[in-house]
N, C-alpha and C positions, 0 to 999 in steps of 0.2 A: 535726494529724499530717501530715508531709510525705509526698509521693507515694512516695519511696524507702522510708520507714519503713513505710508501709502495705503496700507490696509485700513487704518483708522479713517483716512479721508474717503475711501470708497464706501465705508459703512455709513458715514454721515450723509454722503451724497445720495445713497440709496434710500436712506430713511426720509430725507427731505423730499425726494421724488415721490416716495410712497404717500407721505402726508399730503402733498400737493395734488396727487391723483384723487385721493380720498375726498379732498375739498372740491375738486373739479367735478367729481361724479355727483356730489350732492347738488352743486349748481346745475349740472346737466339734467339730473332727474327733475328738477323744478322747471327748468327752461324747456325741456322737451324738444331740444333741437331747434328752438327759434333762433334765427340769426340776425334779425333786424329789430330795431327799437320801434315800439309803437308810436304812432303819431301823437303829438302832444297837443293839449288845448291851449286856450289863451293863457298868457303868463300873468302871474299875480305875485305880489310880495307878501310873505307871511311874517308878521311881527308880533311879538309877545309883549303884553303890558304886565310888568311886575307890580301888581296893585298894592296900595297901602293898607295898613291894618284897619279893619272896619270899625266904625264907631257906633254907639248906641243911639245917637241923635241923627235926625235927618238934616242934611246940609242943604238948606235952602228949600223954597217951595217949588213944586213941579206941577205944571199943567200937562196931564197925560191925555193921549188919544189912542184909540185902539189901533192895533196892527195885527196881521195874521201871524199866529204863533208857528204855523207850519209853512211859512213862506219859503219857497225854494231859493237856493243860493244862486245868484246871478254874478258870475265872475267879470262881467263887463263893467259893473259898478263896484263899489266897495262893500266889504262884509265885516261885520263885528260879531264875534262869537265868544262863547265862554261856557263855564259849568258852575252852577251855584252849589256850594257846600256848606255844612255847618263846621264847628270847630273840631269835630271828630273826623272831618273829611268824608262825611256821609252825604250823598246827594240830596238835594232839596227839590221836590216837585211843587209846582204851582207858586214859586216865588214871583213877585211882581218886579219886572225888569223894565226900566225906563231909559231910553236913549235920548239925551238932550243935545241939540245942535246949537252951536254959538251963533249961527246965522239968524236965529229967531224964527226958523221955518216951522216950528212946532215939534212937540216931542212924539216919539214912538214908544208904544208899550206892548209887551208880550208877557207871558207866563213861562216859567222854566218847564221843560218837558219831563218825561218819566225818568230820564237819567240825569236830570238837573240841568240839561243843556238849554241854551238860548242862541238865537242867531238873527241879526238884522241884516237884510240883504239889499242889494241894488241901491246903495246909498251914494249920494253925490259926494265929491271931495269936500273936505271941510274939517272943522274942529268939533269933537264930540266928548261927551261924558256919560258914563254908565252909572245908574243908581238902582240898587237892588234892595228890596224889602221883603220880609216874610212874616207870616202870622206868629205872634209871640216871639219874635226875633228882632235883632237890631238891624241897622241899616249899613249897607256898603255903598261907598261913593268913590269911583275911580278918579284919577286926575284927568284933566283935559288932555286929549291927544289929537293929533292932526292925521287925517287920512288923505292919501294921495290917490289918484285914479287907479283902480284895479287892485288896491291893497286888500288883503285878508288879515285882519287883526284879531289875535286871540288874547282876551282879557283873562289873565291868570289870577290865582289867589282870591277868587270871589268867595269870601268866607263870611257868613252871617253868625254873630254871636248869639247865644240863647239868652233871651230877655227874662225867662222865668224858669224855674226848676221844678214846677209842678209836674207830676206824673212822669218823672224821669225814668223810673223803672219800666213802665209801660212803653214809652217811646224807644228806649234802648232795645227792648225785646223785639219790637216791630222793625226797628232799623236793622238788627242783626239778621232777621229773617229776609228782609228785602235785599240786603247785601249778598246773602247766600244765593237767593234766587237770581239775582243779576249775574253773579259770578258763574253759576251753572249755565245761564244763557249764553255767556261768552264762550264757554267750552263747547257748547252744542253748535254755535256758529262756526267755531274754528275747525272742528272735525268734519264739517260738511264742505269745507273749501278744498277743492282738488283741481290741479292743472289738467285740463282736458278730461276731467272727471276720474283721473287715475292717480296722478302723483300728488302727494300731500302738500298742502300750502297752509298748514295749521297755524303758523306763527306770524301771519300777516293780518293786521287789523285795518279795515277800511273805514272805520268810524273814529274820527279824531277824538271825540268825546266819550269813547267807550269806557264803561266803568271798569275799575281794576279787578283782577282776580283774587280771590281768597287763597290762603296757603294750600288748602285741600285741593282746589281746582288747578293750582299750578302744578302740583305733583300729578294730579289726574291727567292733565293734558300731556305732560312730559312722558308719562308711562304710555299713554295712548299712542303717541307718535313713535315710540320704540317697538310696539308690538304690531304696527302696521306692516302688511306684507311687503311694502316698498322698502322699509328699513332692512329687512332680511335680504331682499334682492340687491340692495345697494352693497351690503357687506359681502355678498357673493361676488359681485362685480370687482370689488377691491381685491378680494382674495385671489380671483382668477388672473388679474393683472399681475399681482405680486408673484404668483406661481409661474406665469409665463416668463417673466424677466428675472426670476430667481432672487427677488428682493427678500431680505432676511433669510439667507441660506441656512441659518441654524435651525429653521423649522423643518428642513429636509424637503424631499420630493414626494411624489405620489399622492395618494388619497389622504394619507396621514398629514403631510405637509399642508395640503389645501385646507383641511379642516382646522388645523392650528392657525393658519392665516385668517381663515373665516371667523374663528372665535375671537381672535385679537381685533380684527376690523370692527366687528359688532360690539365688542367690549369697549373699544375706544369711543364709539358713537354713543353708546348707552351711558357711559360714565360722564361724558361731556354734557349730554342733554339733561340727565338727572341733576347733576351738580349745578349747572348754569341755570336752567329754567325751573328747578325744583328747590334744591337746598339753599343756594346762595340768593336766588330771587326772593325767597321767603325771609331769609336772615337780614337781607338789606332792604326789604320791602320794595323791590323793583319789579317793573312789568316786563316779562320776558318777550313780549311781542314787538314786531316792527310796525310802526304806525305810518301808514301810507300818506304821503304828503300831497302828491297829485297836482299841485299848482306851482307857479314860478317858472323861471328860466330853466333850461336843461342843466346848466352848470350849478345852479343853486340846489336843484334836486339831486344831482349826482353827489355833490358835497355832503348834502344831508344824508344820503344813503350810506356813504363811507363813514361818516361821523357816527352813525348809529351803531357801528361795531364797537365804539368806545364810549358812547354816552347813551343813556336810556331814560325813559320816563319812570319815575318812582310811583308808588301807589297813590300818593297825594298830588300827582300830576305835575310835579316839579322835575325838571331835567337835571340829571346827576351823572357823574362818571359811571360807566357800566361795570361796576365792581363784580356783579353777579356773572357776567359773561366772561370777563377777562380772568377772574380767579377760577371759574369753573373749567375753562379751557386748559389753563396751566396745571390745575389739580389733576384733571383727567390724564394729561400727558405724563405727569409724574407717576401716576398710578400704573401707566402702561409699562413701566420698568419692571413691574412684577411678573409680567408674562411675555415680554420680549425675549428673544434669545439673549444669553448672557453677553455675547460679544457686541450686541447692538445697544446696550444700555448706556446711560450716562447723562450728565447734566446738559451738555452741549446739544444732544439729540432732543432732549425734552424741551429746551428753550426754542430750538428750531421748529419742532413740531407745533408748539404753541403759537409761534408767530405766523406760521403758514396757515394754521386753523383760523386765526383772526382775519387773515387776508381772504381766506375763502368765504368767511362770514360777510365781509364787506362786499364781495362779488355777488353773493346771494342777495343781499340788500339791494344792490343796483338792478338785479333781475326783478325783484319784487316791486320796485319803484316804477320801472319803465315797461315791463313786459307782462308780468304775470296776471295783473288784474283782469285784462281783457280775455284771457284764456282760462281763468279760474271759475269753475262752477260754484254757485251759491256764494259769491264773493260778498263778504259783509252780511251774510244771511239772506241775500236777494238772489233768486234763481236767474 
């Protein structure tokens, strides 16, 4: 191996080690040194129903009986859940939701909650159908689906068409205000979530039916996460490690070298967060948060955690490839070539840094799924 090739190999190895350490420190800050997984609850299977396009007519007569709208979820039985939306993907409160059983045991009826959500819990195994109606709106009817013991089924695409155009301007204005208020509420919930009351856990959502954030709030939360004291502490830890092992020797030594490394480490995190959770999350209309699953077998939850580094929920609650995260990570690593030492720059290093960054994000998601909820203060807005 030539001297230049050996030098190039050492540069790439050092850069990859630095990026891996940065990702590891991020996970370590969140995990707070926890070394064992939390005990898991009863397993359940989560299945989505990709529901058909709603129609304006009611499909068959329904004999409804009352049920408790706030009935708690009992994972020993089956659970059917969903969120009622209009054609603009705004939530609908107070919609009439009827669950029909093929067994003839009688229908259950509830109303959608403030965030458009509904849930039927403690159901016996069997075949069911969901029918949703709203005032001055059309009717949604799901296909029949079979529930097995312990299943949690999420009915997606519950969209009610508007049956009348009266007072469109007034309704739109009220809806915009409601969306803004709900989005602000999501930010407030996020910034109060801290591991052991210290380390930020801003991008974990413990409400599966949480409303999406508006573009303003996406940028607001991204900036808030980067001006948090722990963000500066994390960058200092990375810079200290690099200084100790002379990673990126082009920065030099002493105080000047430390602060150059510190600036680079913070810039990497800042660029990645603002591009992924702000710019690209807005452009692609994707939610930058990790949605806690909390049910199912260990393997299914682990696979879900890893997959969420590459797929994410869009603002209309459909799962899509995580363009915002992947593009944000690689765009940030490309920008880092502007301030890395000249001898450390290059396409190979950029690709390696991006790949390790995504791997670190998958590791963080695993911690979010199995560990952090129990040690996070105000998780989901609940002290």
